[in-house]
N, C-alpha and C positions, 0 to 999 in steps of 0.2 A: 541346741546344736542340730543343724540339719545333716541328716545322713540319708544318702540315696542307695537303693539297690542298684548295682551297676547295670544289670541287664535292662531293668525298667528305665533307667536314665537314658541309656544309649538308644533303646527302642523309641523313646519319646523324641529324641533328637533326630532320629531317622524319620519319624512321622512328620515333624515340622519341615524337614528338608524336602521330603516327598511332596508335601502340600505346596511348597514354594515352586517346585518344578511344575506341578499341575497348573498353578496360576500362570506361570510363564507360557506354558504350552497352549493353554486354552484361552487365555485372555490377552496375551501380549504379542505373541509371535506373528499375528496377522495384522497388527496395527500399522497404520500409515505414518509417515514422517511427521505430518502435522499433529497426529494424535500423540506420538511419542514425545514431541517437543512442546506440548501444551501444558501450561500450569495455571492455577487459579489467580496467581499474582506474581509480581517480580521477585518477591522474597521466598517463594516456594519453589522447590525443585520439581522439574518435570520427570516423567518416567525414565527417559534416557539418563538424566543426571543421577537419579536414585540408583539405577543399576550400575552406572559407571562407578559410583561410590562403593557399592558392594563388591564389584569386580576388582577394584583396587585393593580392598582388604583381603580378598581371596588370594590375590597374587602374592601377598606376604604370608598370610597364615597357612594356606594350604601347603606351600613348599616347606614351611617350618614344621608343620605337623608331620608331613611325610618323612622329613629328615630325622626328627627326634624319635618318632616311632620306630623307624627302620634301624636306627643305630643304638637304641636303648638296650641296657643289660637287664632292665627290670621287666622281664617277659612273663611275669606271673600276675595274672589278673585276680583281683580280690572281689568278693561277693558284694561289698559295699564301698561307697566312695564318700569321703567327708571333705567338703570344700574348706579351703583356707579362709580366714576372715577377709583378706584382700580379694580373693577370687569371688567369694560370695557377694561382696560389695560391687565388683565389676559386672558380673552377669545379672545381678538383681536390678542394677540401674538400667539395663537394656530390656529386661523382661516386660512384656505387655501386661496391662491389668486384666482382670477377669472379663471385662467388656471389650477386650482387644484395643484398649486405649493406651496412648503413650503417657506414662506417669511423669516422666522427667525429660526435658529437652536439653540437648547438648549442642555446642558449637563444634562442627567438624574441623579437624586440623586442616591447614591449607593444602597439604599434599594429598588429601582425600576428598577435597571439596571441589566438585566439577564446575561450580560457578566461579571459583578462583583460578583453578588450573584447568583450562579448556583442553589441554593435551590428554586429559583422562577420557575424553569423548572419542570413541573409535568408530561409532555407527555400527558396531557389531554387538551392542550391549545385551540384547535379549538372548542371542545365540551363546554368547560367552557366559552369561549368567546361568543358563541351563547346563552348559558344560561344567561350570564350576560347582554347581549343586550336585551333579552326578559324581564329580570328583570327591566332594565332601562325603557322599554316601560311602565311597570306598575307604575314606579316611576313618569314618566312624567304625566301619567293619574291622579295619586294622587295629583300631584302639581296643577292641574286645580282647586282644591277645597280649596286652601290656598293662602295667599299673597306671591307673588314672591319677594316682596320687604322686608317684615318684618320678614320672616323666614330666619334665618342666619345659614350659613354652615361653620364650621371651615375648613381650608385648610389642606392638608395632611402634609405639612412641618412645620406647626405652628398652635397649637390649639388656640392661641391668636388671630391670624388674621382670620377674618370671612368675607365671601362674602354673598351677597344677594342670595337667592335661585335661582332666574332667572339667575344671573351671574354665579353661580356655575354649574348649569345645562349646560349653554352654554360652559363653560370652559371644562367640562368633555366630552361633546359630540363633540365639535370641536377637542379636543385632540384625541378622538377615530377616528374621520374622518381623521385627519392628519396621523395617523399611519396606518389606513386601506389603504390610498393612498400609503404609504410606502410599504405595502404588495403587492399592485398591481404593483408597480414599480419593485419589485423583480420578480413577476410572468412574467412581460413583458420583463425582461432582456433577451437579445439574447442568453445568455449562460445558462439560467435556464434549469435544467434537464426536459426533455419532458415527461418522464414516470418513474415510480418506478423501481429501480434496482431489478432484479430477484434474488431469492436465499436468 
């Protein structure tokens, strides 16, 4: 059975989220349109599409986190957190391997796939991603004052299925980390455009 120390778990989630912000601020915010829209092949997402996907998830989960944390009566934080079997399966499927490699690939639901739903593209992807990650830091901070086990979060594809708050936070943040690594892979591709096209 996996048992986490609550403070260590939340601190680790903060660290991942802060790293995501640094990547966006140092490597993405100054990219040109041709760089943001470049991908190695037609089946791969470009940076804009990856961030649009993450921003769509944030629009659901961050509001849900805020609502459930602010309204819960379970305002006593415990020293440890034990994932549920369902929760562990969910976040473990998202977590990167030790070499920061993706262990399992998944097909994104149509409503979160920017290659299917072009309305997800706003052309504010980088700024919105940074805003969302800062918002997530505030959510993690608020989570320190409630029960990670007893606060329940419905998942985006089913309001009936709910995860423990701790599991849901790990799922969302490991999902973010997974796709930020995807962005870094695009940036590090040998054919990635080195600078913005002029004109």
